[in-house]
PyMOL Python script that loads the backbone (N, CA, C, O; Angstrom):
from pymol import cmd

cmd.read_pdbstr("""\
ATOM      1  N   MET A   1      42.126  52.263  32.985  1.00  0.00           N
ATOM      2  CA  MET A   1      41.309  51.393  33.815  1.00  0.00           C
ATOM      3  C   MET A   1      41.120  50.042  33.123  1.00  0.00           C
ATOM      4  O   MET A   1      41.392  49.001  33.721  1.00  0.00           O
ATOM      5  N   LEU A   2      40.658  50.049  31.878  1.00  0.00           N
ATOM      6  CA  LEU A   2      40.525  48.843  31.059  1.00  0.00           C
ATOM      7  C   LEU A   2      39.767  47.722  31.762  1.00  0.00           C
ATOM      8  O   LEU A   2      40.232  46.582  31.787  1.00  0.00           O
ATOM      9  N   CYS A   3      38.607  48.032  32.331  1.00  0.00           N
ATOM     10  CA  CYS A   3      37.859  47.031  33.083  1.00  0.00           C
ATOM     11  C   CYS A   3      36.955  46.178  32.195  1.00  0.00           C
ATOM     12  O   CYS A   3      36.547  45.093  32.608  1.00  0.00           O
ATOM     13  N   ASP A   4      36.634  46.637  30.997  1.00  0.00           N
ATOM     14  CA  ASP A   4      35.789  45.913  30.040  1.00  0.00           C
ATOM     15  C   ASP A   4      34.311  45.863  30.402  1.00  0.00           C
ATOM     16  O   ASP A   4      33.544  45.199  29.705  1.00  0.00           O
ATOM     17  N   GLU A   5      33.886  46.531  31.453  1.00  0.00           N
ATOM     18  CA  GLU A   5      32.473  46.458  31.838  1.00  0.00           C
ATOM     19  C   GLU A   5      31.556  46.971  30.729  1.00  0.00           C
ATOM     20  O   GLU A   5      30.487  46.406  30.496  1.00  0.00           O
ATOM     21  N   CYS A   6      31.964  48.024  30.054  1.00  0.00           N
ATOM     22  CA  CYS A   6      31.122  48.567  28.971  1.00  0.00           C
ATOM     23  C   CYS A   6      31.002  47.568  27.811  1.00  0.00           C
ATOM     24  O   CYS A   6      29.945  47.460  27.190  1.00  0.00           O
ATOM     25  N   LEU A   7      32.078  46.847  27.527  1.00  0.00           N
ATOM     26  CA  LEU A   7      32.035  45.848  26.466  1.00  0.00           C
ATOM     27  C   LEU A   7      31.110  44.694  26.829  1.00  0.00           C
ATOM     28  O   LEU A   7      30.481  44.097  25.955  1.00  0.00           O
ATOM     29  N   LYS A   8      31.027  44.384  28.106  1.00  0.00           N
ATOM     30  CA  LYS A   8      30.178  43.279  28.555  1.00  0.00           C
ATOM     31  C   LYS A   8      28.691  43.610  28.454  1.00  0.00           C
ATOM     32  O   LYS A   8      27.872  42.706  28.285  1.00  0.00           O
ATOM     33  N   VAL A   9      28.330  44.881  28.552  1.00  0.00           N
ATOM     34  CA  VAL A   9      26.904  45.253  28.559  1.00  0.00           C
ATOM     35  C   VAL A   9      26.418  45.847  27.239  1.00  0.00           C
ATOM     36  O   VAL A   9      25.241  46.189  27.125  1.00  0.00           O
ATOM     37  N   LYS A  10      27.283  45.977  26.250  1.00  0.00           N
ATOM     38  CA  LYS A  10      26.860  46.615  25.006  1.00  0.00           C
ATOM     39  C   LYS A  10      25.758  45.790  24.327  1.00  0.00           C
ATOM     40  O   LYS A  10      25.919  44.586  24.126  1.00  0.00           O
ATOM     41  N   PRO A  11      24.637  46.439  23.975  1.00  0.00           N
ATOM     42  CA  PRO A  11      23.509  45.714  23.397  1.00  0.00           C
ATOM     43  C   PRO A  11      23.616  45.494  21.886  1.00  0.00           C
ATOM     44  O   PRO A  11      22.928  44.639  21.328  1.00  0.00           O
ATOM     45  N   VAL A  12      24.473  46.261  21.237  1.00  0.00           N
ATOM     46  CA  VAL A  12      24.598  46.202  19.779  1.00  0.00           C
ATOM     47  C   VAL A  12      26.051  45.889  19.432  1.00  0.00           C
ATOM     48  O   VAL A  12      26.963  46.567  19.904  1.00  0.00           O
ATOM     49  N   GLU A  13      26.268  44.867  18.610  1.00  0.00           N
ATOM     50  CA  GLU A  13      27.621  44.538  18.182  1.00  0.00           C
ATOM     51  C   GLU A  13      28.198  45.717  17.407  1.00  0.00           C
ATOM     52  O   GLU A  13      27.572  46.205  16.465  1.00  0.00           O
ATOM     53  N   GLY A  14      29.361  46.169  17.787  1.00  0.00           N
ATOM     54  CA  GLY A  14      30.010  47.275  17.088  1.00  0.00           C
ATOM     55  C   GLY A  14      29.710  48.649  17.647  1.00  0.00           C
ATOM     56  O   GLY A  14      30.241  49.638  17.141  1.00  0.00           O
ATOM     57  N   CYS A  15      28.872  48.749  18.680  1.00  0.00           N
ATOM     58  CA  CYS A  15      28.617  50.083  19.234  1.00  0.00           C
ATOM     59  C   CYS A  15      29.815  50.572  20.044  1.00  0.00           C
ATOM     60  O   CYS A  15      30.062  51.776  20.113  1.00  0.00           O
ATOM     61  N   ILE A  16      30.564  49.650  20.659  1.00  0.00           N
ATOM     62  CA  ILE A  16      31.811  49.979  21.337  1.00  0.00           C
ATOM     63  C   ILE A  16      32.882  49.090  20.724  1.00  0.00           C
ATOM     64  O   ILE A  16      32.746  47.867  20.686  1.00  0.00           O
ATOM     65  N   VAL A  17      33.943  49.718  20.247  1.00  0.00           N
ATOM     66  CA  VAL A  17      34.959  49.008  19.473  1.00  0.00           C
ATOM     67  C   VAL A  17      36.329  49.207  20.118  1.00  0.00           C
ATOM     68  O   VAL A  17      36.668  50.313  20.539  1.00  0.00           O
ATOM     69  N   GLU A  18      37.111  48.138  20.194  1.00  0.00           N
ATOM     70  CA  GLU A  18      38.482  48.234  20.655  1.00  0.00           C
ATOM     71  C   GLU A  18      39.313  48.735  19.477  1.00  0.00           C
ATOM     72  O   GLU A  18      39.301  48.128  18.406  1.00  0.00           O
ATOM     73  N   ILE A  19      40.032  49.834  19.668  1.00  0.00           N
ATOM     74  CA  ILE A  19      40.783  50.411  18.555  1.00  0.00           C
ATOM     75  C   ILE A  19      42.270  50.499  18.871  1.00  0.00           C
ATOM     76  O   ILE A  19      42.684  50.579  20.028  1.00  0.00           O
ATOM     77  N   ALA A  20      43.051  50.480  17.805  1.00  0.00           N
ATOM     78  CA  ALA A  20      44.505  50.626  17.936  1.00  0.00           C
ATOM     79  C   ALA A  20      44.916  52.086  17.821  1.00  0.00           C
ATOM     80  O   ALA A  20      45.829  52.540  18.511  1.00  0.00           O
ATOM     81  N   SER A  21      44.227  52.828  16.933  1.00  0.00           N
ATOM     82  CA  SER A  21      44.580  54.232  16.743  1.00  0.00           C
ATOM     83  C   SER A  21      43.440  54.977  16.070  1.00  0.00           C
ATOM     84  O   SER A  21      42.544  54.379  15.473  1.00  0.00           O
ATOM     85  N   LEU A  22      43.496  56.287  16.182  1.00  0.00           N
ATOM     86  CA  LEU A  22      42.535  57.162  15.509  1.00  0.00           C
ATOM     87  C   LEU A  22      43.141  57.657  14.207  1.00  0.00           C
ATOM     88  O   LEU A  22      44.345  57.894  14.121  1.00  0.00           O
ATOM     89  N   LEU A  23      42.302  57.809  13.203  1.00  0.00           N
ATOM     90  CA  LEU A  23      42.726  58.370  11.923  1.00  0.00           C
ATOM     91  C   LEU A  23      42.274  59.820  11.877  1.00  0.00           C
ATOM     92  O   LEU A  23      41.100  60.113  12.105  1.00  0.00           O
ATOM     93  N   ARG A  24      43.187  60.721  11.588  1.00  0.00           N
ATOM     94  CA  ARG A  24      42.881  62.159  11.591  1.00  0.00           C
ATOM     95  C   ARG A  24      43.201  62.776  10.235  1.00  0.00           C
ATOM     96  O   ARG A  24      44.075  62.309   9.504  1.00  0.00           O
ATOM     97  N   ASP A  25      42.463  63.843   9.924  1.00  0.00           N
ATOM     98  CA  ASP A  25      42.758  64.571   8.693  1.00  0.00           C
ATOM     99  C   ASP A  25      43.880  65.575   8.949  1.00  0.00           C
ATOM    100  O   ASP A  25      44.438  65.609  10.045  1.00  0.00           O
ATOM    101  N   ASP A  26      44.216  66.392   7.952  1.00  0.00           N
ATOM    102  CA  ASP A  26      45.324  67.341   8.069  1.00  0.00           C
ATOM    103  C   ASP A  26      45.107  68.396   9.151  1.00  0.00           C
ATOM    104  O   ASP A  26      46.068  68.987   9.646  1.00  0.00           O
ATOM    105  N   GLU A  27      43.846  68.634   9.519  1.00  0.00           N
ATOM    106  CA  GLU A  27      43.547  69.627  10.550  1.00  0.00           C
ATOM    107  C   GLU A  27      43.351  69.003  11.923  1.00  0.00           C
ATOM    108  O   GLU A  27      42.996  69.693  12.878  1.00  0.00           O
ATOM    109  N   GLY A  28      43.581  67.697  12.021  1.00  0.00           N
ATOM    110  CA  GLY A  28      43.501  67.025  13.309  1.00  0.00           C
ATOM    111  C   GLY A  28      42.130  66.489  13.673  1.00  0.00           C
ATOM    112  O   GLY A  28      41.956  65.954  14.768  1.00  0.00           O
ATOM    113  N   ARG A  29      41.149  66.617  12.784  1.00  0.00           N
ATOM    114  CA  ARG A  29      39.804  66.111  13.060  1.00  0.00           C
ATOM    115  C   ARG A  29      39.772  64.593  12.898  1.00  0.00           C
ATOM    116  O   ARG A  29      40.381  64.045  11.980  1.00  0.00           O
ATOM    117  N   ILE A  30      39.065  63.930  13.786  1.00  0.00           N
ATOM    118  CA  ILE A  30      38.965  62.475  13.731  1.00  0.00           C
ATOM    119  C   ILE A  30      38.114  62.066  12.537  1.00  0.00           C
ATOM    120  O   ILE A  30      36.985  62.528  12.377  1.00  0.00           O
ATOM    121  N   GLN A  31      38.668  61.199  11.707  1.00  0.00           N
ATOM    122  CA  GLN A  31      37.988  60.726  10.504  1.00  0.00           C
ATOM    123  C   GLN A  31      37.589  59.254  10.602  1.00  0.00           C
ATOM    124  O   GLN A  31      36.777  58.780   9.808  1.00  0.00           O
ATOM    125  N   GLY A  32      38.147  58.536  11.562  1.00  0.00           N
ATOM    126  CA  GLY A  32      37.854  57.120  11.722  1.00  0.00           C
ATOM    127  C   GLY A  32      38.832  56.488  12.690  1.00  0.00           C
ATOM    128  O   GLY A  32      39.456  57.170  13.502  1.00  0.00           O
ATOM    129  N   TYR A  33      38.956  55.178  12.593  1.00  0.00           N
ATOM    130  CA  TYR A  33      39.835  54.468  13.510  1.00  0.00           C
ATOM    131  C   TYR A  33      40.364  53.200  12.860  1.00  0.00           C
ATOM    132  O   TYR A  33      39.843  52.728  11.849  1.00  0.00           O
ATOM    133  N   THR A  34      41.410  52.665  13.466  1.00  0.00           N
ATOM    134  CA  THR A  34      41.964  51.378  13.075  1.00  0.00           C
ATOM    135  C   THR A  34      41.604  50.402  14.176  1.00  0.00           C
ATOM    136  O   THR A  34      41.969  50.604  15.334  1.00  0.00           O
ATOM    137  N   LYS A  35      40.880  49.332  13.818  1.00  0.00           N
ATOM    138  CA  LYS A  35      40.500  48.326  14.809  1.00  0.00           C
ATOM    139  C   LYS A  35      41.717  47.507  15.230  1.00  0.00           C
ATOM    140  O   LYS A  35      42.680  47.364  14.476  1.00  0.00           O
ATOM    141  N   VAL A  36      41.654  46.985  16.420  1.00  0.00           N
ATOM    142  CA  VAL A  36      42.705  46.133  16.948  1.00  0.00           C
ATOM    143  C   VAL A  36      42.619  44.761  16.287  1.00  0.00           C
ATOM    144  O   VAL A  36      41.530  44.213  16.111  1.00  0.00           O
ATOM    145  N   ASP A  37      43.759  44.223  15.931  1.00  0.00           N
ATOM    146  CA  ASP A  37      43.842  42.863  15.426  1.00  0.00           C
ATOM    147  C   ASP A  37      44.040  41.950  16.636  1.00  0.00           C
ATOM    148  O   ASP A  37      45.166  41.756  17.095  1.00  0.00           O
ATOM    149  N   LYS A  38      42.954  41.398  17.144  1.00  0.00           N
ATOM    150  CA  LYS A  38      43.013  40.602  18.377  1.00  0.00           C
ATOM    151  C   LYS A  38      43.828  39.331  18.212  1.00  0.00           C
ATOM    152  O   LYS A  38      44.330  38.784  19.194  1.00  0.00           O
ATOM    153  N   SER A  39      43.964  38.857  16.988  1.00  0.00           N
ATOM    154  CA  SER A  39      44.751  37.639  16.778  1.00  0.00           C
ATOM    155  C   SER A  39      46.250  37.914  16.849  1.00  0.00           C
ATOM    156  O   SER A  39      47.051  36.980  16.895  1.00  0.00           O
ATOM    157  N   GLY A  40      46.633  39.183  16.858  1.00  0.00           N
ATOM    158  CA  GLY A  40      48.045  39.547  16.851  1.00  0.00           C
ATOM    159  C   GLY A  40      48.690  39.622  18.215  1.00  0.00           C
ATOM    160  O   GLY A  40      49.881  39.920  18.311  1.00  0.00           O
ATOM    161  N   THR A  41      47.939  39.360  19.279  1.00  0.00           N
ATOM    162  CA  THR A  41      48.517  39.454  20.617  1.00  0.00           C
ATOM    163  C   THR A  41      47.857  38.451  21.552  1.00  0.00           C
ATOM    164  O   THR A  41      46.718  38.041  21.328  1.00  0.00           O
ATOM    165  N   ASP A  42      48.559  38.066  22.577  1.00  0.00           N
ATOM    166  CA  ASP A  42      47.976  37.191  23.590  1.00  0.00           C
ATOM    167  C   ASP A  42      47.848  37.914  24.929  1.00  0.00           C
ATOM    168  O   ASP A  42      47.543  37.295  25.948  1.00  0.00           O
ATOM    169  N   SER A  43      48.081  39.221  24.921  1.00  0.00           N
ATOM    170  CA  SER A  43      47.970  40.007  26.139  1.00  0.00           C
ATOM    171  C   SER A  43      46.805  40.985  25.994  1.00  0.00           C
ATOM    172  O   SER A  43      45.966  40.833  25.106  1.00  0.00           O
ATOM    173  N   LEU A  44      46.759  41.962  26.846  1.00  0.00           N
ATOM    174  CA  LEU A  44      45.725  42.980  26.771  1.00  0.00           C
ATOM    175  C   LEU A  44      45.831  43.633  25.400  1.00  0.00           C
ATOM    176  O   LEU A  44      46.862  44.224  25.081  1.00  0.00           O
ATOM    177  N   TYR A  45      44.807  43.539  24.602  1.00  0.00           N
ATOM    178  CA  TYR A  45      44.924  43.812  23.185  1.00  0.00           C
ATOM    179  C   TYR A  45      44.500  45.202  22.752  1.00  0.00           C
ATOM    180  O   TYR A  45      44.464  45.464  21.550  1.00  0.00           O
ATOM    181  N   TYR A  46      44.183  46.088  23.646  1.00  0.00           N
ATOM    182  CA  TYR A  46      43.805  47.437  23.227  1.00  0.00           C
ATOM    183  C   TYR A  46      44.188  48.437  24.306  1.00  0.00           C
ATOM    184  O   TYR A  46      44.429  48.084  25.461  1.00  0.00           O
ATOM    185  N   ASN A  47      44.234  49.675  23.898  1.00  0.00           N
ATOM    186  CA  ASN A  47      44.445  50.725  24.880  1.00  0.00           C
ATOM    187  C   ASN A  47      43.404  51.825  24.753  1.00  0.00           C
ATOM    188  O   ASN A  47      43.444  52.810  25.489  1.00  0.00           O
ATOM    189  N   ARG A  48      42.470  51.659  23.817  1.00  0.00           N
ATOM    190  CA  ARG A  48      41.407  52.646  23.638  1.00  0.00           C
ATOM    191  C   ARG A  48      40.114  51.961  23.213  1.00  0.00           C
ATOM    192  O   ARG A  48      40.114  50.898  22.593  1.00  0.00           O
ATOM    193  N   LEU A  49      39.021  52.611  23.568  1.00  0.00           N
ATOM    194  CA  LEU A  49      37.709  52.192  23.098  1.00  0.00           C
ATOM    195  C   LEU A  49      37.093  53.334  22.321  1.00  0.00           C
ATOM    196  O   LEU A  49      37.348  54.504  22.605  1.00  0.00           O
ATOM    197  N   TRP A  50      36.284  52.988  21.343  1.00  0.00           N
ATOM    198  CA  TRP A  50      35.590  53.978  20.533  1.00  0.00           C
ATOM    199  C   TRP A  50      34.109  53.662  20.590  1.00  0.00           C
ATOM    200  O   TRP A  50      33.707  52.525  20.342  1.00  0.00           O
ATOM    201  N   ILE A  51      33.298  54.646  20.912  1.00  0.00           N
ATOM    202  CA  ILE A  51      31.851  54.481  20.848  1.00  0.00           C
ATOM    203  C   ILE A  51      31.431  54.947  19.460  1.00  0.00           C
ATOM    204  O   ILE A  51      31.478  56.137  19.149  1.00  0.00           O
ATOM    205  N   ASP A  52      31.023  54.002  18.640  1.00  0.00           N
ATOM    206  CA  ASP A  52      30.656  54.281  17.254  1.00  0.00           C
ATOM    207  C   ASP A  52      29.245  54.873  17.231  1.00  0.00           C
ATOM    208  O   ASP A  52      28.263  54.167  17.461  1.00  0.00           O
ATOM    209  N   GLN A  53      29.157  56.156  16.955  1.00  0.00           N
ATOM    210  CA  GLN A  53      27.876  56.861  17.001  1.00  0.00           C
ATOM    211  C   GLN A  53      26.865  56.328  15.982  1.00  0.00           C
ATOM    212  O   GLN A  53      25.658  56.482  16.171  1.00  0.00           O
ATOM    213  N   SER A  54      27.346  55.709  14.913  1.00  0.00           N
ATOM    214  CA  SER A  54      26.409  55.162  13.925  1.00  0.00           C
ATOM    215  C   SER A  54      25.778  53.850  14.409  1.00  0.00           C
ATOM    216  O   SER A  54      24.766  53.416  13.860  1.00  0.00           O
ATOM    217  N   GLN A  55      26.363  53.219  15.426  1.00  0.00           N
ATOM    218  CA  GLN A  55      25.831  51.968  15.979  1.00  0.00           C
ATOM    219  C   GLN A  55      25.190  52.142  17.358  1.00  0.00           C
ATOM    220  O   GLN A  55      24.379  51.316  17.777  1.00  0.00           O
ATOM    221  N   CYS A  56      25.553  53.206  18.053  1.00  0.00           N
ATOM    222  CA  CYS A  56      25.058  53.454  19.407  1.00  0.00           C
ATOM    223  C   CYS A  56      23.555  53.730  19.396  1.00  0.00           C
ATOM    224  O   CYS A  56      23.074  54.520  18.584  1.00  0.00           O
ATOM    225  N   ILE A  57      22.811  53.076  20.302  1.00  0.00           N
ATOM    226  CA  ILE A  57      21.363  53.303  20.395  1.00  0.00           C
ATOM    227  C   ILE A  57      21.007  54.183  21.597  1.00  0.00           C
ATOM    228  O   ILE A  57      19.831  54.349  21.920  1.00  0.00           O
ATOM    229  N   ARG A  58      22.009  54.737  22.247  1.00  0.00           N
ATOM    230  CA  ARG A  58      21.844  55.660  23.384  1.00  0.00           C
ATOM    231  C   ARG A  58      21.075  55.020  24.539  1.00  0.00           C
ATOM    232  O   ARG A  58      20.219  55.660  25.150  1.00  0.00           O
ATOM    233  N   CYS A  59      21.383  53.760  24.835  1.00  0.00           N
ATOM    234  CA  CYS A  59      20.700  53.066  25.928  1.00  0.00           C
ATOM    235  C   CYS A  59      21.243  53.471  27.292  1.00  0.00           C
ATOM    236  O   CYS A  59      20.535  53.373  28.294  1.00  0.00           O
ATOM    237  N   GLY A  60      22.513  53.934  27.342  1.00  0.00           N
ATOM    238  CA  GLY A  60      23.119  54.377  28.585  1.00  0.00           C
ATOM    239  C   GLY A  60      23.746  53.279  29.424  1.00  0.00           C
ATOM    240  O   GLY A  60      24.241  53.551  30.518  1.00  0.00           O
ATOM    241  N   ARG A  61      23.737  52.043  28.937  1.00  0.00           N
ATOM    242  CA  ARG A  61      24.308  50.936  29.723  1.00  0.00           C
ATOM    243  C   ARG A  61      25.791  51.144  30.012  1.00  0.00           C
ATOM    244  O   ARG A  61      26.244  50.912  31.133  1.00  0.00           O
ATOM    245  N   CYS A  62      26.540  51.575  29.016  1.00  0.00           N
ATOM    246  CA  CYS A  62      27.986  51.772  29.207  1.00  0.00           C
ATOM    247  C   CYS A  62      28.251  52.849  30.243  1.00  0.00           C
ATOM    248  O   CYS A  62      29.141  52.706  31.081  1.00  0.00           O
ATOM    249  N   GLU A  63      27.488  53.916  30.188  1.00  0.00           N
ATOM    250  CA  GLU A  63      27.645  55.009  31.151  1.00  0.00           C
ATOM    251  C   GLU A  63      27.337  54.535  32.574  1.00  0.00           C
ATOM    252  O   GLU A  63      28.025  54.911  33.522  1.00  0.00           O
ATOM    253  N   GLN A  64      26.305  53.711  32.714  1.00  0.00           N
ATOM    254  CA  GLN A  64      25.894  53.234  34.039  1.00  0.00           C
ATOM    255  C   GLN A  64      26.918  52.312  34.683  1.00  0.00           C
ATOM    256  O   GLN A  64      27.089  52.347  35.902  1.00  0.00           O
ATOM    257  N   VAL A  65      27.604  51.485  33.894  1.00  0.00           N
ATOM    258  CA  VAL A  65      28.523  50.506  34.485  1.00  0.00           C
ATOM    259  C   VAL A  65      29.956  51.014  34.631  1.00  0.00           C
ATOM    260  O   VAL A  65      30.775  50.354  35.271  1.00  0.00           O
ATOM    261  N   CYS A  66      30.270  52.157  34.061  1.00  0.00           N
ATOM    262  CA  CYS A  66      31.649  52.648  34.125  1.00  0.00           C
ATOM    263  C   CYS A  66      32.004  53.041  35.559  1.00  0.00           C
ATOM    264  O   CYS A  66      31.403  53.961  36.113  1.00  0.00           O
ATOM    265  N   PRO A  67      32.979  52.351  36.165  1.00  0.00           N
ATOM    266  CA  PRO A  67      33.306  52.609  37.573  1.00  0.00           C
ATOM    267  C   PRO A  67      34.040  53.932  37.813  1.00  0.00           C
ATOM    268  O   PRO A  67      34.138  54.379  38.955  1.00  0.00           O
ATOM    269  N   VAL A  68      34.555  54.563  36.753  1.00  0.00           N
ATOM    270  CA  VAL A  68      35.299  55.810  36.933  1.00  0.00           C
ATOM    271  C   VAL A  68      34.653  56.984  36.202  1.00  0.00           C
ATOM    272  O   VAL A  68      35.271  58.037  36.043  1.00  0.00           O
ATOM    273  N   ASN A  69      33.417  56.801  35.762  1.00  0.00           N
ATOM    274  CA  ASN A  69      32.666  57.855  35.064  1.00  0.00           C
ATOM    275  C   ASN A  69      33.404  58.410  33.854  1.00  0.00           C
ATOM    276  O   ASN A  69      33.378  59.615  33.602  1.00  0.00           O
ATOM    277  N   ALA A  70      34.057  57.533  33.114  1.00  0.00           N
ATOM    278  CA  ALA A  70      34.792  57.956  31.922  1.00  0.00           C
ATOM    279  C   ALA A  70      33.876  58.109  30.711  1.00  0.00           C
ATOM    280  O   ALA A  70      34.289  58.667  29.695  1.00  0.00           O
ATOM    281  N   ILE A  71      32.640  57.622  30.803  1.00  0.00           N
ATOM    282  CA  ILE A  71      31.701  57.686  29.686  1.00  0.00           C
ATOM    283  C   ILE A  71      30.536  58.568  30.077  1.00  0.00           C
ATOM    284  O   ILE A  71      29.925  58.379  31.129  1.00  0.00           O
ATOM    285  N   THR A  72      30.232  59.528  29.228  1.00  0.00           N
ATOM    286  CA  THR A  72      29.033  60.341  29.414  1.00  0.00           C
ATOM    287  C   THR A  72      28.275  60.368  28.101  1.00  0.00           C
ATOM    288  O   THR A  72      28.869  60.306  27.024  1.00  0.00           O
ATOM    289  N   ILE A  73      26.982  60.460  28.198  1.00  0.00           N
ATOM    290  CA  ILE A  73      26.149  60.521  27.005  1.00  0.00           C
ATOM    291  C   ILE A  73      25.571  61.920  26.919  1.00  0.00           C
ATOM    292  O   ILE A  73      24.896  62.395  27.833  1.00  0.00           O
ATOM    293  N   GLN A  74      25.852  62.565  25.801  1.00  0.00           N
ATOM    294  CA  GLN A  74      25.383  63.923  25.577  1.00  0.00           C
ATOM    295  C   GLN A  74      24.789  64.013  24.190  1.00  0.00           C
ATOM    296  O   GLN A  74      25.228  63.317  23.275  1.00  0.00           O
ATOM    297  N   LYS A  75      23.797  64.862  24.027  1.00  0.00           N
ATOM    298  CA  LYS A  75      23.264  65.136  22.709  1.00  0.00           C
ATOM    299  C   LYS A  75      24.032  66.320  22.142  1.00  0.00           C
ATOM    300  O   LYS A  75      24.141  67.368  22.778  1.00  0.00           O
ATOM    301  N   VAL A  76      24.560  66.141  20.946  1.00  0.00           N
ATOM    302  CA  VAL A  76      25.314  67.197  20.282  1.00  0.00           C
ATOM    303  C   VAL A  76      24.675  67.425  18.929  1.00  0.00           C
ATOM    304  O   VAL A  76      24.410  66.474  18.194  1.00  0.00           O
ATOM    305  N   SER A  77      24.429  68.669  18.601  1.00  0.00           N
ATOM    306  CA  SER A  77      23.812  69.015  17.335  1.00  0.00           C
ATOM    307  C   SER A  77      24.686  69.992  16.575  1.00  0.00           C
ATOM    308  O   SER A  77      25.378  70.818  17.171  1.00  0.00           O
ATOM    309  N   LEU A  78      24.649  69.892  15.271  1.00  0.00           N
ATOM    310  CA  LEU A  78      25.351  70.836  14.413  1.00  0.00           C
ATOM    311  C   LEU A  78      24.316  71.782  13.846  1.00  0.00           C
ATOM    312  O   LEU A  78      23.337  71.352  13.235  1.00  0.00           O
ATOM    313  N   SER A  79      24.527  73.038  14.044  1.00  0.00           N
ATOM    314  CA  SER A  79      23.596  74.010  13.485  1.00  0.00           C
ATOM    315  C   SER A  79      24.367  74.934  12.538  1.00  0.00           C
ATOM    316  O   SER A  79      25.445  75.437  12.855  1.00  0.00           O
ATOM    317  N   ALA A  80      23.782  75.126  11.397  1.00  0.00           N
ATOM    318  CA  ALA A  80      24.397  75.992  10.388  1.00  0.00           C
ATOM    319  C   ALA A  80      23.938  77.429  10.619  1.00  0.00           C
ATOM    320  O   ALA A  80      22.796  77.666  11.012  1.00  0.00           O
ATOM    321  N   PRO A  81      24.823  78.375  10.375  1.00  0.00           N
ATOM    322  CA  PRO A  81      24.419  79.779  10.539  1.00  0.00           C
ATOM    323  C   PRO A  81      23.350  80.151   9.515  1.00  0.00           C
ATOM    324  O   PRO A  81      23.398  79.718   8.364  1.00  0.00           O
ATOM    325  N   THR A  82      22.409  80.940   9.939  1.00  0.00           N
ATOM    326  CA  THR A  82      21.362  81.410   9.022  1.00  0.00           C
ATOM    327  C   THR A  82      21.862  82.628   8.268  1.00  0.00           C
ATOM    328  O   THR A  82      22.603  83.454   8.801  1.00  0.00           O
ATOM    329  N   THR A  83      21.446  82.718   7.035  1.00  0.00           N
ATOM    330  CA  THR A  83      21.887  83.874   6.234  1.00  0.00           C
ATOM    331  C   THR A  83      20.730  84.738   5.826  1.00  0.00           C
ATOM    332  O   THR A  83      20.922  85.748   5.150  1.00  0.00           O
TER     333      THR A  83
END
""", "prot")
cmd.dss("prot")
cmd.show_as("cartoon", "prot")
cmd.util.cbc("prot")
cmd.orient("prot")
């Protein structure tokens, strides 16, 4: 879709990032990303967006403006087994 609406409404710089690729560990888990070098192209400069959880304030603006409902906000928790 690449409409950019979420980028236009983001309240925090860096909460949504245009990325070139994902970095994965040996087991396929996402470890980070490579940002797009916008100076390297004069055309549409990305094919993916990343919502950086360390910058996201959970305002829901991106979810509200997405015309194809590609963004959802969910609370996810990690719980350790009790012994």
